[in-house]
Chimera marker file (.cmm) of the C-alpha trace (Angstrom):
<marker_set name="trace">
<marker id="1" x="-25.111" y="-2.889" z="99.154" r="1" g="1" b="0" radius="0.5"/>
<marker id="2" x="-23.778" y="-2.980" z="95.615" r="1" g="1" b="0" radius="0.5"/>
<marker id="3" x="-21.795" y="-0.518" z="93.618" r="1" g="1" b="0" radius="0.5"/>
<marker id="4" x="-21.674" y="1.138" z="90.233" r="1" g="1" b="0" radius="0.5"/>
<marker id="5" x="-18.473" y="2.372" z="88.640" r="1" g="1" b="0" radius="0.5"/>
<marker id="6" x="-18.773" y="5.725" z="86.870" r="1" g="1" b="0" radius="0.5"/>
<marker id="7" x="-15.708" y="7.164" z="85.174" r="1" g="1" b="0" radius="0.5"/>
<marker id="8" x="-13.168" y="6.022" z="87.779" r="1" g="1" b="0" radius="0.5"/>
<marker id="9" x="-15.562" y="6.690" z="90.675" r="1" g="1" b="0" radius="0.5"/>
<marker id="10" x="-17.357" y="3.963" z="92.567" r="1" g="1" b="0" radius="0.5"/>
<marker id="11" x="-20.744" y="4.807" z="94.042" r="1" g="1" b="0" radius="0.5"/>
<marker id="12" x="-22.424" y="2.344" z="96.370" r="1" g="1" b="0" radius="0.5"/>
<marker id="13" x="-26.159" y="1.884" z="96.099" r="1" g="1" b="0" radius="0.5"/>
<marker id="14" x="-28.583" y="0.312" z="98.532" r="1" g="1" b="0" radius="0.5"/>
<marker id="15" x="-31.472" y="-0.646" z="96.267" r="1" g="1" b="0" radius="0.5"/>
<marker id="16" x="-31.967" y="-1.232" z="92.552" r="1" g="1" b="0" radius="0.5"/>
<marker id="17" x="-35.020" y="-0.516" z="90.410" r="1" g="1" b="0" radius="0.5"/>
<marker id="18" x="-35.469" y="-2.031" z="86.957" r="1" g="1" b="0" radius="0.5"/>
<marker id="19" x="-37.769" y="0.316" z="85.044" r="1" g="1" b="0" radius="0.5"/>
<marker id="20" x="-36.649" y="-0.843" z="81.590" r="1" g="1" b="0" radius="0.5"/>
<marker id="21" x="-39.495" y="-1.087" z="79.121" r="1" g="1" b="0" radius="0.5"/>
<marker id="22" x="-41.685" y="1.303" z="81.118" r="1" g="1" b="0" radius="0.5"/>
<marker id="23" x="-42.776" y="4.687" z="79.788" r="1" g="1" b="0" radius="0.5"/>
<marker id="24" x="-43.504" y="7.943" z="81.585" r="1" g="1" b="0" radius="0.5"/>
<marker id="25" x="-44.721" y="8.293" z="84.284" r="1" g="1" b="0" radius="0.5"/>
<marker id="26" x="-44.080" y="4.741" z="85.529" r="1" g="1" b="0" radius="0.5"/>
<marker id="27" x="-40.284" y="4.999" z="86.060" r="1" g="1" b="0" radius="0.5"/>
<marker id="28" x="-40.785" y="8.101" z="88.220" r="1" g="1" b="0" radius="0.5"/>
<marker id="29" x="-43.683" y="6.576" z="90.168" r="1" g="1" b="0" radius="0.5"/>
<marker id="30" x="-41.735" y="3.389" z="90.856" r="1" g="1" b="0" radius="0.5"/>
<marker id="31" x="-38.644" y="5.401" z="91.836" r="1" g="1" b="0" radius="0.5"/>
<marker id="32" x="-40.721" y="7.501" z="94.236" r="1" g="1" b="0" radius="0.5"/>
<marker id="33" x="-42.005" y="4.342" z="95.916" r="1" g="1" b="0" radius="0.5"/>
<marker id="34" x="-38.522" y="2.774" z="96.080" r="1" g="1" b="0" radius="0.5"/>
<marker id="35" x="-37.005" y="5.957" z="97.543" r="1" g="1" b="0" radius="0.5"/>
<marker id="36" x="-39.673" y="6.007" z="100.246" r="1" g="1" b="0" radius="0.5"/>
<marker id="37" x="-38.374" y="2.616" z="101.403" r="1" g="1" b="0" radius="0.5"/>
<marker id="38" x="-34.815" y="3.938" z="101.844" r="1" g="1" b="0" radius="0.5"/>
<marker id="39" x="-33.288" y="5.836" z="104.740" r="1" g="1" b="0" radius="0.5"/>
<marker id="40" x="-32.034" y="9.389" z="104.313" r="1" g="1" b="0" radius="0.5"/>
<marker id="41" x="-28.686" y="9.384" z="102.467" r="1" g="1" b="0" radius="0.5"/>
<marker id="42" x="-29.143" y="5.960" z="100.900" r="1" g="1" b="0" radius="0.5"/>
<marker id="43" x="-28.809" y="5.584" z="97.131" r="1" g="1" b="0" radius="0.5"/>
<marker id="44" x="-31.220" y="4.086" z="94.589" r="1" g="1" b="0" radius="0.5"/>
<marker id="45" x="-29.939" y="2.781" z="91.249" r="1" g="1" b="0" radius="0.5"/>
<marker id="46" x="-32.536" y="3.022" z="88.477" r="1" g="1" b="0" radius="0.5"/>
<marker id="47" x="-32.285" y="1.404" z="85.054" r="1" g="1" b="0" radius="0.5"/>
<marker id="48" x="-34.634" y="2.791" z="82.393" r="1" g="1" b="0" radius="0.5"/>
<marker id="49" x="-35.086" y="2.769" z="78.617" r="1" g="1" b="0" radius="0.5"/>
<marker id="50" x="-37.500" y="5.696" z="78.200" r="1" g="1" b="0" radius="0.5"/>
<marker id="51" x="-35.556" y="8.517" z="76.459" r="1" g="1" b="0" radius="0.5"/>
<marker id="52" x="-37.647" y="11.072" z="78.355" r="1" g="1" b="0" radius="0.5"/>
<marker id="53" x="-36.478" y="9.656" z="81.669" r="1" g="1" b="0" radius="0.5"/>
<marker id="54" x="-33.374" y="11.875" z="81.732" r="1" g="1" b="0" radius="0.5"/>
<marker id="55" x="-35.486" y="15.038" z="81.741" r="1" g="1" b="0" radius="0.5"/>
<marker id="56" x="-38.046" y="13.415" z="84.047" r="1" g="1" b="0" radius="0.5"/>
<marker id="57" x="-35.504" y="12.400" z="86.707" r="1" g="1" b="0" radius="0.5"/>
<marker id="58" x="-33.828" y="15.816" z="86.604" r="1" g="1" b="0" radius="0.5"/>
<marker id="59" x="-37.205" y="17.490" z="87.241" r="1" g="1" b="0" radius="0.5"/>
<marker id="60" x="-38.137" y="14.893" z="89.876" r="1" g="1" b="0" radius="0.5"/>
<marker id="61" x="-34.877" y="15.581" z="91.712" r="1" g="1" b="0" radius="0.5"/>
<marker id="62" x="-35.516" y="19.338" z="91.786" r="1" g="1" b="0" radius="0.5"/>
<marker id="63" x="-39.129" y="18.928" z="92.903" r="1" g="1" b="0" radius="0.5"/>
<marker id="64" x="-38.475" y="16.418" z="95.669" r="1" g="1" b="0" radius="0.5"/>
<marker id="65" x="-35.069" y="17.476" z="96.979" r="1" g="1" b="0" radius="0.5"/>
<marker id="66" x="-33.597" y="14.027" z="96.356" r="1" g="1" b="0" radius="0.5"/>
<marker id="67" x="-30.139" y="14.315" z="94.775" r="1" g="1" b="0" radius="0.5"/>
<marker id="68" x="-29.534" y="12.973" z="91.268" r="1" g="1" b="0" radius="0.5"/>
<marker id="69" x="-25.934" y="11.845" z="91.724" r="1" g="1" b="0" radius="0.5"/>
<marker id="70" x="-25.423" y="10.733" z="88.135" r="1" g="1" b="0" radius="0.5"/>
<marker id="71" x="-26.993" y="9.523" z="84.960" r="1" g="1" b="0" radius="0.5"/>
<marker id="72" x="-25.219" y="7.524" z="82.276" r="1" g="1" b="0" radius="0.5"/>
<marker id="73" x="-26.480" y="6.374" z="78.905" r="1" g="1" b="0" radius="0.5"/>
<marker id="74" x="-25.236" y="3.102" z="77.456" r="1" g="1" b="0" radius="0.5"/>
<marker id="75" x="-26.838" y="2.417" z="74.120" r="1" g="1" b="0" radius="0.5"/>
<marker id="76" x="-30.588" y="2.662" z="74.688" r="1" g="1" b="0" radius="0.5"/>
<marker id="77" x="-30.349" y="2.176" z="78.433" r="1" g="1" b="0" radius="0.5"/>
<marker id="78" x="-30.095" y="4.896" z="81.077" r="1" g="1" b="0" radius="0.5"/>
<marker id="79" x="-28.738" y="4.344" z="84.580" r="1" g="1" b="0" radius="0.5"/>
<marker id="80" x="-29.503" y="6.871" z="87.308" r="1" g="1" b="0" radius="0.5"/>
<marker id="81" x="-28.181" y="7.074" z="90.845" r="1" g="1" b="0" radius="0.5"/>
<marker id="82" x="-30.428" y="9.041" z="93.165" r="1" g="1" b="0" radius="0.5"/>
<marker id="83" x="-29.773" y="9.745" z="96.831" r="1" g="1" b="0" radius="0.5"/>
<marker id="84" x="-32.685" y="10.103" z="99.205" r="1" g="1" b="0" radius="0.5"/>
<marker id="85" x="-32.828" y="13.446" z="100.988" r="1" g="1" b="0" radius="0.5"/>
<link id1="1" id2="2" r="1" g="1" b="0" radius="0.2"/>
<link id1="2" id2="3" r="1" g="1" b="0" radius="0.2"/>
<link id1="3" id2="4" r="1" g="1" b="0" radius="0.2"/>
<link id1="4" id2="5" r="1" g="1" b="0" radius="0.2"/>
<link id1="5" id2="6" r="1" g="1" b="0" radius="0.2"/>
<link id1="6" id2="7" r="1" g="1" b="0" radius="0.2"/>
<link id1="7" id2="8" r="1" g="1" b="0" radius="0.2"/>
<link id1="8" id2="9" r="1" g="1" b="0" radius="0.2"/>
<link id1="9" id2="10" r="1" g="1" b="0" radius="0.2"/>
<link id1="10" id2="11" r="1" g="1" b="0" radius="0.2"/>
<link id1="11" id2="12" r="1" g="1" b="0" radius="0.2"/>
<link id1="12" id2="13" r="1" g="1" b="0" radius="0.2"/>
<link id1="13" id2="14" r="1" g="1" b="0" radius="0.2"/>
<link id1="14" id2="15" r="1" g="1" b="0" radius="0.2"/>
<link id1="15" id2="16" r="1" g="1" b="0" radius="0.2"/>
<link id1="16" id2="17" r="1" g="1" b="0" radius="0.2"/>
<link id1="17" id2="18" r="1" g="1" b="0" radius="0.2"/>
<link id1="18" id2="19" r="1" g="1" b="0" radius="0.2"/>
<link id1="19" id2="20" r="1" g="1" b="0" radius="0.2"/>
<link id1="20" id2="21" r="1" g="1" b="0" radius="0.2"/>
<link id1="21" id2="22" r="1" g="1" b="0" radius="0.2"/>
<link id1="22" id2="23" r="1" g="1" b="0" radius="0.2"/>
<link id1="23" id2="24" r="1" g="1" b="0" radius="0.2"/>
<link id1="24" id2="25" r="1" g="1" b="0" radius="0.2"/>
<link id1="25" id2="26" r="1" g="1" b="0" radius="0.2"/>
<link id1="26" id2="27" r="1" g="1" b="0" radius="0.2"/>
<link id1="27" id2="28" r="1" g="1" b="0" radius="0.2"/>
<link id1="28" id2="29" r="1" g="1" b="0" radius="0.2"/>
<link id1="29" id2="30" r="1" g="1" b="0" radius="0.2"/>
<link id1="30" id2="31" r="1" g="1" b="0" radius="0.2"/>
<link id1="31" id2="32" r="1" g="1" b="0" radius="0.2"/>
<link id1="32" id2="33" r="1" g="1" b="0" radius="0.2"/>
<link id1="33" id2="34" r="1" g="1" b="0" radius="0.2"/>
<link id1="34" id2="35" r="1" g="1" b="0" radius="0.2"/>
<link id1="35" id2="36" r="1" g="1" b="0" radius="0.2"/>
<link id1="36" id2="37" r="1" g="1" b="0" radius="0.2"/>
<link id1="37" id2="38" r="1" g="1" b="0" radius="0.2"/>
<link id1="38" id2="39" r="1" g="1" b="0" radius="0.2"/>
<link id1="39" id2="40" r="1" g="1" b="0" radius="0.2"/>
<link id1="40" id2="41" r="1" g="1" b="0" radius="0.2"/>
<link id1="41" id2="42" r="1" g="1" b="0" radius="0.2"/>
<link id1="42" id2="43" r="1" g="1" b="0" radius="0.2"/>
<link id1="43" id2="44" r="1" g="1" b="0" radius="0.2"/>
<link id1="44" id2="45" r="1" g="1" b="0" radius="0.2"/>
<link id1="45" id2="46" r="1" g="1" b="0" radius="0.2"/>
<link id1="46" id2="47" r="1" g="1" b="0" radius="0.2"/>
<link id1="47" id2="48" r="1" g="1" b="0" radius="0.2"/>
<link id1="48" id2="49" r="1" g="1" b="0" radius="0.2"/>
<link id1="49" id2="50" r="1" g="1" b="0" radius="0.2"/>
<link id1="50" id2="51" r="1" g="1" b="0" radius="0.2"/>
<link id1="51" id2="52" r="1" g="1" b="0" radius="0.2"/>
<link id1="52" id2="53" r="1" g="1" b="0" radius="0.2"/>
<link id1="53" id2="54" r="1" g="1" b="0" radius="0.2"/>
<link id1="54" id2="55" r="1" g="1" b="0" radius="0.2"/>
<link id1="55" id2="56" r="1" g="1" b="0" radius="0.2"/>
<link id1="56" id2="57" r="1" g="1" b="0" radius="0.2"/>
<link id1="57" id2="58" r="1" g="1" b="0" radius="0.2"/>
<link id1="58" id2="59" r="1" g="1" b="0" radius="0.2"/>
<link id1="59" id2="60" r="1" g="1" b="0" radius="0.2"/>
<link id1="60" id2="61" r="1" g="1" b="0" radius="0.2"/>
<link id1="61" id2="62" r="1" g="1" b="0" radius="0.2"/>
<link id1="62" id2="63" r="1" g="1" b="0" radius="0.2"/>
<link id1="63" id2="64" r="1" g="1" b="0" radius="0.2"/>
<link id1="64" id2="65" r="1" g="1" b="0" radius="0.2"/>
<link id1="65" id2="66" r="1" g="1" b="0" radius="0.2"/>
<link id1="66" id2="67" r="1" g="1" b="0" radius="0.2"/>
<link id1="67" id2="68" r="1" g="1" b="0" radius="0.2"/>
<link id1="68" id2="69" r="1" g="1" b="0" radius="0.2"/>
<link id1="69" id2="70" r="1" g="1" b="0" radius="0.2"/>
<link id1="70" id2="71" r="1" g="1" b="0" radius="0.2"/>
<link id1="71" id2="72" r="1" g="1" b="0" radius="0.2"/>
<link id1="72" id2="73" r="1" g="1" b="0" radius="0.2"/>
<link id1="73" id2="74" r="1" g="1" b="0" radius="0.2"/>
<link id1="74" id2="75" r="1" g="1" b="0" radius="0.2"/>
<link id1="75" id2="76" r="1" g="1" b="0" radius="0.2"/>
<link id1="76" id2="77" r="1" g="1" b="0" radius="0.2"/>
<link id1="77" id2="78" r="1" g="1" b="0" radius="0.2"/>
<link id1="78" id2="79" r="1" g="1" b="0" radius="0.2"/>
<link id1="79" id2="80" r="1" g="1" b="0" radius="0.2"/>
<link id1="80" id2="81" r="1" g="1" b="0" radius="0.2"/>
<link id1="81" id2="82" r="1" g="1" b="0" radius="0.2"/>
<link id1="82" id2="83" r="1" g="1" b="0" radius="0.2"/>
<link id1="83" id2="84" r="1" g="1" b="0" radius="0.2"/>
<link id1="84" id2="85" r="1" g="1" b="0" radius="0.2"/>
</marker_set>
């Protein structure tokens, strides 16, 4: 397990996915596969550079029932924490 610090909160994650440089729909497809390898309640950390990924992961969360715990933008990079349902 590793952790990410978000505005004074520390969230542990169980798996990390580097989707930087990939465009829609690849970050979502790779995240779906990675989430399927986790147990219920475990957290996936996703790093992406596609500006559309924010909207995509919000929609993906609603459609699948997996919880989007947070998303943070640092420069051109986006970091998402998603918890498997």
